[in-house]
Backbone as CSV, one residue per row, in Angstrom:
resi,resn,N_x,N_y,N_z,CA_x,CA_y,CA_z,C_x,C_y,C_z
1,MET,8.720,-7.413,-24.151,8.245,-6.904,-22.969,8.072,-7.551,-21.707
2,ALA,8.232,-6.831,-20.745,8.281,-7.744,-19.339,6.983,-7.908,-18.863
3,GLY,6.881,-8.977,-18.146,5.471,-9.304,-17.497,5.121,-8.386,-16.477
4,PRO,3.980,-8.581,-15.859,3.594,-7.377,-14.907,4.466,-7.406,-13.696
5,TYR,4.715,-8.717,-13.092,5.529,-9.051,-12.062,7.019,-8.210,-12.306
6,ALA,7.617,-8.054,-13.473,8.814,-7.571,-13.597,8.765,-6.300,-13.837
7,ARG,7.499,-5.679,-14.341,7.449,-4.324,-14.532,7.294,-3.626,-13.258
8,LEU,6.844,-4.138,-12.328,6.451,-3.423,-11.217,7.646,-3.535,-10.105
9,SER,8.922,-4.031,-10.572,9.971,-4.096,-9.455,10.437,-2.838,-9.001
10,TRP,10.000,-1.608,-9.819,10.203,-0.363,-9.084,9.825,-0.155,-7.473
11,VAL,8.868,-0.737,-7.159,8.273,-0.607,-5.789,9.489,-0.897,-4.802
12,VAL,10.498,-1.632,-5.211,11.592,-1.856,-4.038,11.999,-0.514,-3.390
13,ALA,12.066,0.587,-4.303,12.442,1.909,-3.553,11.741,2.255,-2.689
14,LEU,10.221,1.946,-2.699,9.352,2.370,-1.849,9.051,1.469,-0.629
15,ALA,9.449,0.262,-0.883,9.190,-0.821,0.128,9.930,-0.745,1.453
16,CYS,11.211,-0.168,1.390,11.979,-0.249,2.680,11.769,1.010,3.653
17,THR,10.447,1.171,3.924,9.803,2.237,4.667,9.408,1.944,6.000
18,SER,9.489,0.663,6.391,8.809,0.472,7.801,9.190,-0.950,8.241
19,ALA,8.864,-1.493,9.455,9.138,-2.697,10.008,8.644,-3.646,9.388
20,LEU,7.171,-3.345,8.700,6.343,-4.428,8.043,7.143,-4.542,6.658
21,THR,7.809,-3.529,6.036,7.998,-3.708,4.613,9.957,-3.888,4.774
22,ALA,10.290,-4.703,5.503,11.748,-4.766,5.460,12.134,-5.346,4.398
23,CYS,13.409,-4.900,3.564,13.991,-5.325,2.335,14.274,-6.837,2.352
24,ASP,14.383,-7.401,3.476,14.724,-8.889,3.559,13.537,-9.746,3.183
25,GLY,12.469,-9.288,2.860,11.347,-10.203,2.602,10.782,-10.900,3.993
26,ASP,10.476,-11.917,3.785,9.664,-12.669,4.880,10.749,-13.196,5.662
27,SER,11.970,-13.368,5.592,12.724,-14.329,6.434,13.201,-13.911,7.469
28,ARG,12.952,-12.704,8.090,13.127,-12.221,9.403,11.965,-11.410,9.967
29,VAL,11.048,-12.274,10.666,10.072,-11.897,11.516,10.460,-11.715,12.893
30,THR,10.916,-10.657,13.518,11.638,-10.703,14.634,10.461,-10.601,15.720
31,LYS,9.177,-10.078,15.523,8.349,-10.095,16.553,6.848,-10.346,15.790
32,PRO,6.505,-11.458,15.598,5.383,-11.620,14.913,4.142,-11.414,15.768
33,PRO,3.367,-10.909,15.042,2.032,-10.796,15.560,1.448,-11.828,16.292
34,HIS,0.348,-11.592,17.375,-0.514,-12.372,17.987,-1.372,-13.226,16.993
35,SER,-1.942,-14.400,17.179,-2.990,-14.934,16.217,-4.067,-14.375,16.134
36,LEU,-5.040,-14.288,15.006,-6.089,-13.571,14.878,-6.961,-14.625,15.484
37,ALA,-6.742,-15.915,15.914,-7.683,-16.904,16.295,-8.712,-16.553,17.210
38,SER,-8.098,-15.832,18.204,-8.837,-15.546,19.652,-10.258,-15.102,19.297
39,PRO,-11.201,-15.608,19.573,-12.601,-15.100,19.568,-12.861,-13.956,20.292
40,THR,-14.026,-12.973,19.609,-14.587,-11.950,20.422,-15.803,-11.987,20.295
41,ALA,-16.568,-11.149,21.244,-18.141,-11.238,21.493,-18.528,-10.094,20.538
42,SER,-17.871,-9.324,19.806,-18.276,-8.003,19.164,-19.126,-8.439,17.871
43,ALA,-19.883,-7.574,17.535,-20.803,-7.693,16.457,-20.008,-7.528,15.076
44,PRO,-20.261,-8.463,14.051,-19.647,-8.265,12.820,-19.886,-7.181,12.107
45,PRO,-19.176,-6.726,11.019,-19.351,-5.433,10.436,-20.294,-5.966,9.218
46,SER,-20.838,-5.064,8.693,-21.954,-5.023,7.886,-21.432,-5.969,6.580
47,SER,-19.995,-5.675,5.866,-19.648,-6.331,4.865,-18.974,-7.565,5.030
48,ALA,-19.493,-8.481,4.542,-18.870,-10.057,4.650,-17.749,-10.127,3.732
49,ALA,-16.806,-10.826,4.105,-15.450,-11.097,2.926,-15.819,-12.532,2.357
50,PRO,-15.654,-12.942,1.161,-15.599,-14.075,0.517,-14.713,-15.169,0.763
51,SER,-14.838,-16.338,0.700,-14.057,-17.124,1.190,-12.969,-17.600,0.023
52,THR,-13.272,-17.207,-0.921,-12.302,-17.318,-2.103,-11.774,-16.124,-2.971
53,ALA,-10.741,-16.007,-3.439,-10.088,-14.784,-4.090,-11.000,-14.534,-5.340
54,PRO,-11.182,-13.287,-5.892,-11.552,-13.112,-7.246,-10.557,-13.019,-8.054
55,PRO,-10.773,-13.007,-9.533,-9.623,-12.822,-10.540,-8.644,-11.526,-10.070
56,ALA,-7.250,-11.631,-10.213,-6.466,-10.699,-9.801,-6.831,-9.206,-10.830
57,ASP,-7.422,-9.403,-11.811,-7.903,-8.267,-12.516,-8.964,-7.425,-12.446
58,LYS,-9.671,-8.020,-11.416,-11.037,-7.417,-11.288,-11.384,-7.304,-9.770
59,ASP,-11.689,-6.082,-9.260,-12.012,-6.109,-7.971,-13.561,-6.261,-7.814
60,PRO,-13.854,-7.020,-6.576,-15.241,-7.475,-6.320,-16.062,-6.121,-6.125
61,ALA,-17.523,-6.401,-6.450,-18.414,-5.384,-6.528,-18.591,-5.049,-4.851
62,GLY,-18.391,-3.560,-4.679,-18.839,-3.181,-3.403,-17.387,-3.290,-2.353
63,GLU,-16.537,-3.692,-2.906,-15.176,-3.721,-2.057,-14.691,-2.184,-1.856
64,HIS,-14.574,-2.105,-0.483,-14.032,-0.673,0.056,-12.964,-0.811,1.077
65,LEU,-11.987,0.069,1.077,-11.358,0.076,2.128,-11.776,0.235,3.659
66,VAL,-11.246,-0.436,4.535,-11.832,-0.510,5.870,-10.640,-0.132,7.011
67,LEU,-9.436,-0.204,6.630,-8.320,-0.025,7.665,-7.056,0.037,6.785
68,ARG,-6.332,1.080,6.952,-5.081,1.390,6.431,-3.954,2.257,7.535
69,TRP,-2.800,1.742,7.381,-1.733,2.438,7.891,-0.593,2.781,7.084
70,ARG,0.273,3.792,7.345,1.101,4.185,6.804,2.256,4.933,7.687
71,GLU,3.606,4.845,7.508,4.595,5.978,7.798,4.781,6.911,7.073
72,THR,5.001,8.193,7.565,5.571,9.129,6.680,6.703,9.873,7.541
73,GLY,7.317,10.864,6.852,8.459,11.779,7.401,9.613,11.083,7.623
74,GLY,10.228,11.486,8.685,11.775,11.140,8.882,12.848,11.661,7.988
75,PHE,13.982,11.466,8.508,15.209,12.075,7.627,15.115,11.539,6.200
76,VAL,14.720,10.351,5.753,14.717,9.642,4.484,13.262,9.961,3.946
77,GLY,12.620,10.587,4.551,11.159,10.997,3.957,10.279,9.961,3.479
78,LYS,9.990,8.978,4.360,9.154,7.907,4.183,7.600,8.328,3.500
79,GLY,7.203,7.625,2.923,5.782,7.832,2.477,5.608,9.294,1.590
80,GLY,6.693,9.239,0.784,6.699,10.388,-0.146,5.387,10.290,-1.061
81,PRO,5.178,11.553,-1.905,4.180,11.483,-3.159,4.307,10.273,-4.110
82,GLY,3.145,9.793,-4.254,3.053,8.573,-5.058,3.401,7.224,-4.217
83,SER,3.897,7.274,-3.103,4.272,5.916,-2.638,2.806,5.213,-2.272
84,LEU,3.123,3.826,-1.991,2.037,3.035,-1.540,1.909,3.063,-0.202
85,PRO,0.984,2.983,0.377,0.556,2.728,1.879,1.424,1.657,2.501
86,ASP,1.717,1.552,3.475,2.488,0.172,3.995,1.237,-0.872,3.996
87,PHE,0.116,-0.656,4.415,-0.738,-1.681,4.617,-2.112,-1.346,4.400
88,SER,-2.869,-1.997,3.496,-4.441,-1.477,3.068,-5.464,-2.813,3.343
89,LEU,-6.303,-2.569,4.032,-7.395,-3.920,4.326,-8.770,-3.490,3.662
90,TYR,-9.395,-4.550,3.029,-10.511,-4.124,2.456,-11.726,-4.995,3.008
91,SER,-12.727,-4.522,2.650,-14.291,-5.389,3.208,-14.273,-6.511,2.892
92,THR,-13.605,-6.876,1.692,-13.553,-8.480,1.309,-12.511,-9.455,2.168
93,GLY,-11.875,-8.719,2.986,-10.643,-9.450,3.554,-9.191,-9.509,2.910
94,ARG,-9.458,-8.778,1.718,-8.095,-8.358,0.819,-7.246,-7.486,1.559
95,ALA,-5.818,-7.729,1.911,-5.103,-7.127,2.498,-3.805,-6.800,1.353
96,VAL,-3.335,-5.649,1.064,-2.281,-5.403,0.095,-1.320,-4.563,0.983
97,VAL,-0.051,-5.127,0.733,1.313,-4.717,1.403,2.256,-4.350,0.502
98,ALA,2.760,-3.117,1.006,4.102,-2.797,0.195,5.138,-3.642,0.547
99,SER,5.370,-4.686,0.124,6.351,-5.654,0.535,7.629,-5.578,-0.207
100,GLY,8.823,-6.034,0.270,10.034,-5.846,-0.619,9.792,-6.502,-1.723
101,GLY,10.085,-5.853,-2.855,9.792,-6.275,-4.172,8.604,-5.817,-4.681
102,ASP,7.676,-6.534,-5.161,6.145,-6.384,-5.662,5.307,-6.105,-4.404
103,PRO,4.419,-5.426,-4.602,3.186,-5.445,-3.524,2.560,-6.711,-3.672
104,VAL,2.262,-7.191,-2.361,1.625,-8.631,-2.159,0.392,-8.345,-1.528
105,GLU,-0.416,-9.340,-1.856,-1.922,-9.581,-1.264,-2.076,-10.760,-0.397
106,TYR,-2.897,-10.732,0.649,-3.341,-11.577,1.601,-4.856,-11.707,1.518
107,ARG,-5.396,-12.943,1.830,-6.880,-12.960,2.133,-7.414,-13.496,3.554
108,LEU,-8.097,-12.716,4.202,-8.596,-13.184,5.410,-10.022,-13.713,5.356
109,LYS,-10.185,-14.692,6.071,-11.649,-15.270,6.190,-12.389,-14.052,6.803
110,PRO,-13.918,-14.279,6.576,-14.776,-13.454,7.288,-14.447,-13.304,8.576
111,ALA,-14.398,-14.282,9.257,-14.458,-14.479,10.869,-13.244,-13.823,11.489
112,ALA,-12.049,-14.019,10.874,-10.801,-13.537,11.210,-10.877,-11.945,10.773
113,LEU,-11.515,-11.243,9.763,-11.456,-10.003,9.349,-12.397,-9.365,10.606
114,ARG,-13.518,-9.864,10.987,-14.222,-9.390,12.050,-13.546,-9.210,13.204
115,ARG,-12.642,-10.262,13.784,-12.134,-10.249,14.873,-10.810,-9.059,14.755
116,LEU,-10.224,-8.897,13.614,-9.169,-7.876,13.615,-9.891,-6.543,13.368
117,LEU,-11.053,-6.389,13.109,-11.584,-5.089,13.075,-12.003,-4.612,14.621
118,ASP,-12.637,-5.702,15.135,-13.056,-5.607,16.604,-11.838,-5.053,17.469
119,GLU,-10.698,-5.498,16.883,-9.294,-5.127,17.895,-8.839,-3.870,17.242
120,ALA,-9.277,-3.408,16.138,-8.995,-2.230,15.802,-9.910,-1.090,16.581
121,ARG,-11.090,-1.393,16.746,-11.860,-0.405,17.498,-11.305,-0.502,19.091
122,ALA,-11.066,-1.628,19.572,-10.566,-1.838,20.784,-9.431,-1.008,21.250
123,ALA,-8.531,-0.749,19.998,-7.287,-0.051,20.111,-7.553,1.585,19.926
124,GLY,-9.010,1.935,19.947,-9.121,3.228,19.946,-9.084,3.912,18.284
125,LEU,-8.759,3.206,17.547,-8.967,3.761,16.041,-10.238,3.980,15.733
126,GLY,-11.356,3.759,16.414,-12.802,4.346,15.887,-12.810,5.888,16.037
127,ARG,-12.009,6.709,16.602,-12.289,7.974,17.012,-10.940,8.609,16.390
128,SER,-11.067,9.720,15.661,-9.931,10.570,15.013,-9.156,11.154,16.461
129,HIS,-8.043,10.873,16.606,-7.049,11.620,17.276,-5.422,11.827,16.971
130,THR,-4.828,12.519,17.662,-3.408,12.677,17.351,-2.567,12.620,18.601
131,THR,-1.598,11.761,18.590,-0.814,11.568,19.834,0.491,12.148,19.557
132,GLY,1.197,12.891,20.391,2.447,13.316,20.245,2.409,14.777,19.795
133,SER,3.762,15.404,19.634,3.802,16.807,19.365,4.210,17.021,17.951
134,GLY,3.614,17.832,17.111,3.900,18.176,15.686,5.123,19.001,15.626
135,GLN,5.632,19.337,16.824,6.849,20.369,16.672,8.377,19.754,16.510
136,VAL,8.370,18.376,16.394,9.369,17.638,16.383,9.840,17.655,14.777
137,ALA,10.961,18.206,14.619,11.515,18.168,12.959,11.959,16.767,12.514
138,ASP,11.618,16.218,11.414,11.950,14.947,10.792,11.239,14.058,11.497
139,ALA,10.091,14.397,12.257,9.832,13.119,13.101,8.903,12.018,12.105
140,ILE,8.935,10.702,12.316,8.051,9.945,11.924,6.767,9.781,12.619
141,THR,5.794,9.950,11.461,4.544,9.928,11.789,3.624,8.500,11.518
142,LEU,2.952,7.866,12.373,2.390,6.700,12.026,0.649,7.107,11.937
143,GLU,0.225,6.912,10.701,-1.051,7.162,10.532,-2.168,6.144,10.109
144,PHE,-3.155,6.109,10.728,-4.048,5.004,10.807,-5.438,5.718,10.137
145,THR,-6.114,5.039,8.763,-7.353,5.423,8.441,-8.376,4.099,8.770
146,PHE,-9.166,4.377,9.643,-10.283,3.484,9.954,-11.657,3.767,9.902
147,GLY,-12.283,3.434,8.725,-13.580,4.163,8.185,-13.524,5.569,8.167
148,ASP,-14.103,6.378,8.895,-14.065,7.963,8.758,-12.970,8.411,9.696
149,ALA,-12.507,7.663,10.544,-11.640,8.303,11.507,-10.056,7.878,11.057
150,THR,-9.313,9.094,11.421,-7.915,9.238,11.528,-7.064,9.459,12.429
151,THR,-6.112,8.194,12.887,-5.297,8.682,13.980,-3.947,9.063,13.531
152,LYS,-3.495,9.931,14.263,-1.935,10.313,13.888,-1.282,10.169,14.987
153,ILE,0.006,9.414,15.052,0.850,9.170,16.352,2.206,9.680,15.685
154,ILE,2.685,10.542,16.351,4.087,11.234,16.095,5.208,10.847,16.769
155,GLN,6.156,10.372,16.410,7.222,9.480,16.978,6.592,8.247,17.713
156,PRO,6.180,7.298,16.991,5.313,6.257,17.769,6.173,5.472,18.483
157,GLU,7.466,5.243,18.179,8.508,4.443,19.101,8.412,4.804,20.628
158,SER,8.007,6.267,20.650,8.016,6.843,22.146,6.948,7.029,22.809
159,GLN,5.639,6.498,21.991,4.413,6.804,22.505,3.786,5.506,23.190
160,SER,2.671,5.404,23.965,2.211,4.471,24.646,0.752,4.342,24.063
161,ASP,0.434,5.000,22.939,-0.996,4.750,22.358,-1.081,3.391,21.914
162,PRO,-2.389,2.770,22.487,-2.534,1.262,22.077,-2.395,0.960,20.572
163,ALA,-2.739,2.150,19.763,-2.761,1.870,18.148,-1.506,1.177,17.862
164,VAL,-0.259,1.871,18.570,1.178,1.468,18.186,1.288,-0.058,18.432
165,ARG,0.881,-0.543,19.635,0.824,-2.011,19.714,-0.057,-2.761,18.685
166,PHE,-0.970,-2.371,18.167,-1.921,-3.046,17.390,-1.599,-2.997,16.191
167,ARG,-0.524,-2.184,15.728,0.004,-2.375,14.492,0.583,-3.663,14.268
168,GLU,1.033,-4.322,15.250,2.026,-5.602,15.179,0.689,-6.559,14.592
169,ARG,-0.408,-6.463,14.739,-1.521,-7.312,14.691,-1.565,-7.263,12.844
170,LEU,-1.140,-6.315,12.394,-1.211,-6.050,10.958,-0.209,-6.266,10.160
171,ASP,0.751,-7.154,10.334,1.802,-7.804,9.814,0.970,-9.371,9.216
172,PRO,0.803,-9.355,8.062,0.284,-10.582,7.863,0.949,-11.891,7.774
173,ARG,2.321,-11.560,7.575,3.499,-12.704,7.640,3.350,-13.442,8.826
174,GLY,2.443,-12.937,10.281,1.986,-13.565,11.282,0.789,-14.173,11.156
175,TRP,0.157,-13.676,10.247,-1.247,-14.571,10.519,-1.333,-16.090,10.203
176,PRO,-1.952,-16.667,11.104,-1.929,-18.149,11.186,-2.830,-18.556,9.658
177,ALA,-2.321,-19.789,9.219,-2.845,-20.172,7.919,-4.428,-20.567,8.155
178,ALA,-4.993,-20.737,9.236,-6.324,-20.958,9.570,-7.264,-19.833,9.362
179,ASP,-6.420,-18.582,9.456,-7.172,-17.319,9.197,-7.262,-17.096,7.787
180,LEU,-6.611,-17.445,6.783,-6.480,-17.095,5.500,-7.284,-17.923,4.360
181,ALA,-8.017,-17.315,3.539,-8.916,-17.558,2.614,-8.044,-18.176,1.449
182,ALA,-7.068,-17.606,1.207,-6.101,-17.866,-0.080,-4.742,-17.694,0.334
183,PRO,-3.799,-18.436,-0.535,-2.459,-18.191,-0.202,-1.791,-16.942,-0.772
184,ARG,-0.927,-16.295,-0.147,-0.119,-15.101,-0.393,0.202,-15.059,-2.089
185,ARG,-0.067,-13.883,-2.727,0.263,-14.035,-3.852,0.795,-12.465,-4.511
186,SER,1.459,-12.235,-5.364,1.721,-10.936,-5.925,0.328,-10.286,-6.110
187,TYR,0.217,-8.934,-5.905,-0.714,-8.049,-6.222,-0.405,-7.626,-7.538
188,SER,-1.620,-7.847,-8.537,-1.697,-7.604,-10.032,-2.669,-6.562,-10.396
189,PRO,-2.305,-5.299,-10.337,-3.049,-4.265,-10.762,-3.518,-4.219,-12.181
190,ALA,-4.956,-3.853,-12.276,-5.334,-3.800,-13.806,-4.676,-2.569,-14.293
191,ARG,-4.437,-1.625,-13.792,-3.985,-0.348,-14.081,-3.001,0.366,-13.239
192,VAL,-2.070,0.999,-13.963,-1.011,1.769,-13.010,-0.973,2.881,-13.340
193,ALA,-0.349,3.909,-12.374,-0.129,5.591,-12.672,1.335,5.468,-13.078
194,ILE,1.381,6.397,-14.048,2.576,6.504,-14.663,2.855,8.418,-14.327
195,LEU,4.307,8.200,-13.453,4.512,9.517,-12.776,5.888,9.826,-13.484
196,ALA,5.859,10.993,-14.355,6.747,11.267,-15.154,7.482,12.714,-14.685
197,GLY,8.767,12.907,-14.705,9.428,14.124,-14.469,10.313,14.490,-15.636
198,GLU,10.294,15.596,-16.028,11.037,16.143,-16.870,12.765,16.136,-16.707
199,GLY,13.419,15.484,-17.580,14.887,15.454,-17.488,15.231,14.024,-16.741
200,ALA,16.065,13.356,-17.594,16.619,12.011,-17.317,17.927,11.937,-17.729
201,ASP,18.728,11.021,-17.082,19.897,10.384,-17.897,19.708,9.093,-18.071
202,GLY,20.566,8.431,-18.944,20.318,6.980,-18.953,20.231,6.676,-20.551
203,THR,19.963,5.443,-20.817,19.732,4.854,-22.233,18.060,5.390,-22.605
204,VAL,18.235,6.258,-23.504,16.953,6.984,-24.047,16.059,5.855,-25.013
205,LYS,14.742,5.888,-24.471,13.900,5.167,-25.627,12.658,5.919,-25.906
206,SER,11.936,5.398,-26.868,10.758,6.006,-27.106,9.597,5.773,-26.269
207,TRP,8.804,6.487,-25.714,7.822,6.169,-24.837,6.523,5.902,-25.856
208,PRO,6.292,4.333,-25.471,5.026,3.832,-26.454,3.567,4.243,-26.191
209,LEU,3.397,4.796,-25.129,2.064,5.114,-24.724,1.418,6.510,-25.043
210,SER,0.583,7.185,-24.269,0.089,8.289,-24.329,1.242,9.449,-23.897
211,PRO,1.225,10.517,-24.525,2.166,11.449,-24.216,2.433,11.696,-22.813
212,LEU,3.532,11.755,-22.209,3.892,11.983,-20.867,3.434,13.299,-20.156
213,GLY,4.071,14.159,-21.361,3.637,15.697,-20.840,2.133,16.128,-20.704
214,LYS,1.412,15.192,-21.368,-0.247,15.564,-21.376,-0.865,15.113,-20.283
215,GLY,-0.385,14.413,-19.283,-0.776,14.081,-18.043,-1.307,15.395,-17.006
216,GLU,-1.591,14.963,-15.819,-1.937,16.156,-14.735,-0.986,15.947,-13.611
217,GLN,-0.715,17.216,-12.984,0.073,17.195,-12.013,-0.222,16.481,-10.830
218,SER,0.224,15.464,-10.264,-0.346,14.974,-9.202,0.638,13.869,-8.688
219,ALA,0.703,13.509,-7.247,1.618,12.572,-6.430,3.075,12.797,-6.956
220,GLY,3.419,14.132,-7.122,4.877,14.420,-7.409,5.417,14.268,-8.623
221,GLY,4.499,14.150,-9.778,4.704,13.842,-11.220,3.783,14.502,-12.079
222,ILE,4.041,14.287,-13.253,3.091,14.405,-14.382,2.246,12.883,-14.714
223,CYS,1.033,12.738,-14.119,0.492,11.575,-14.095,-0.498,11.192,-15.027
224,THR,-0.211,9.977,-15.805,-1.332,9.411,-16.786,-1.417,8.064,-16.223
225,LEU,-2.448,7.319,-16.700,-3.061,6.076,-16.404,-2.692,5.068,-17.752
226,ALA,-2.431,4.075,-17.319,-2.314,3.095,-18.548,-2.785,1.513,-17.901
227,PRO,-3.333,0.455,-18.937,-3.194,-0.601,-18.467,-1.861,-1.343,-18.131
228,ALA,-1.937,-1.961,-16.985,-0.456,-2.671,-16.436,0.120,-3.303,-17.430
229,ALA,-0.630,-4.388,-18.322,-0.067,-5.169,-19.339,0.517,-4.336,-20.544
230,LYS,0.398,-3.004,-20.715,0.894,-2.289,-21.592,2.183,-1.437,-21.385
231,VAL,2.304,-1.300,-20.012,3.687,-0.315,-19.683,4.838,-1.202,-19.833
232,PRO,5.638,-0.477,-20.669,7.122,-1.131,-20.661,7.860,-1.084,-19.396
233,ASP,9.108,-2.086,-19.649,9.992,-2.276,-18.333,10.497,-0.568,-17.950
234,THR,10.223,-0.154,-16.921,10.744,1.073,-16.425,11.744,1.077,-15.543
235,ARG,12.749,0.236,-15.552,13.967,0.043,-14.796,14.846,1.316,-14.645
236,PRO,15.485,1.367,-13.412,16.419,2.389,-13.352,17.501,2.467,-14.435
237,GLY,17.792,3.693,-15.132,18.800,3.987,-15.998,18.291,3.983,-17.455
238,ILE,16.823,4.045,-17.436,16.360,4.225,-18.741,15.550,5.416,-18.742
239,ALA,15.936,6.378,-19.493,15.327,7.760,-19.926,14.142,7.373,-20.966
240,TRP,12.930,8.363,-20.875,11.746,8.052,-22.095,11.830,9.395,-22.803
241,ARG,11.783,9.365,-24.110,11.383,10.501,-24.848,10.088,10.668,-25.395
242,SER,9.327,11.647,-25.236,8.001,11.900,-25.581,7.910,13.167,-25.957
243,GLN,7.105,13.246,-27.142,7.212,14.482,-28.000,8.278,15.317,-27.664
244,GLY,9.348,14.935,-28.076,10.593,15.601,-27.825,11.104,16.092,-26.633
245,LYS,10.656,15.668,-25.666,11.282,15.957,-24.242,11.607,14.602,-23.796
246,THR,12.388,14.653,-22.795,12.908,13.448,-22.120,12.709,13.261,-20.692
247,TYR,12.205,12.274,-20.348,11.599,12.080,-18.773,12.089,10.988,-18.280
248,SER,12.036,10.908,-16.653,12.018,9.721,-15.781,10.755,9.339,-15.591
249,VAL,10.647,8.173,-15.406,9.338,7.671,-14.889,9.354,6.452,-13.715
250,ARG,8.356,6.880,-13.128,8.133,5.652,-11.989,6.717,5.093,-12.106
251,LEU,6.608,4.135,-11.487,5.134,3.466,-11.655,4.358,3.468,-10.326
252,ARG,3.285,3.523,-10.161,2.467,3.528,-8.986,1.241,2.630,-9.220
253,PRO,1.390,1.128,-8.795,-0.204,0.481,-9.178,-1.252,0.996,-8.332
254,LEU,-2.462,1.191,-9.163,-3.848,1.442,-8.509,-3.994,0.396,-7.581
255,LEU,-4.555,0.740,-6.408,-5.041,-0.079,-5.735,-6.431,-0.452,-5.624
256,PRO,-7.294,-1.264,-5.055,-8.724,-1.294,-4.990,-9.310,-0.143,-4.803
257,GLY,-10.432,0.464,-5.427,-10.838,1.820,-5.188,-10.366,2.887,-5.801
258,GLU,-9.199,2.669,-6.312,-8.644,3.947,-7.032,-8.510,3.931,-8.471
259,SER,-8.884,5.013,-9.043,-9.204,5.015,-10.609,-8.752,6.263,-11.439
260,THR,-8.305,7.136,-10.492,-7.708,8.356,-10.864,-6.265,8.703,-10.625
261,CYS,-5.718,9.836,-10.950,-4.424,10.221,-10.503,-4.728,11.049,-9.211
262,ARG,-5.972,11.524,-9.063,-6.169,12.257,-7.701,-6.169,11.260,-6.651
263,ASP,-6.412,9.978,-6.853,-6.839,9.060,-5.847,-5.372,8.633,-5.154
264,ILE,-4.448,8.904,-5.818,-3.069,8.648,-5.219,-2.223,9.664,-4.886
265,ALA,-2.862,10.932,-5.016,-2.320,12.271,-4.485,-1.579,11.930,-2.890
């Protein structure tokens, strides 16, 4: 049975969806973000981040999402059902990125987290708004979630919204080491969502976990949940037989705060 790192190699197909998640990994940062080290006078948020990382299989008590961005749409259908958000930042300073390969996580120190959230407010993300026309076919949409506010920017490459420029600050590859509370590491979820679809070609194996057809319709498949350590290798070219039917299977790691199939829809 493959280890958690190998089992989540499926995310390569989801990772090549943005400038942040280029498939050449970290080797080509053509326009690194500015340092987070510049001080601001804004008041800190109520949630303070710890200076050390918790165990990979346990989310800290009270950890919650504070900032997220993702791109959807386009000719190739970015951000389809069940895909990982491009970037998610939590109240603890943890950031999870859908990087080329397995998702990875970074840890910001409390002061650096406060500065970054201050800059998000300065970029206008504290109020919900939409920039651009929704009448453009196959347009890319850049979407931010910041607290209760949602910002949508249609065709971001042609818009002057400050949030477009701010996205450059959300590339952890450019964060200075002095702002990081822990080294970058692979994101290791305790549980994953198994998204199955009937009919598949390839080498047929027997599915060892809960019946795939007994799940609920969510995120573009029949969704069941399982501990990450128990999920078999689901690389391309393998079909799975469960209760007399054959399925294709893709995996979606549960992010902090996600606990059901509905959370990833």
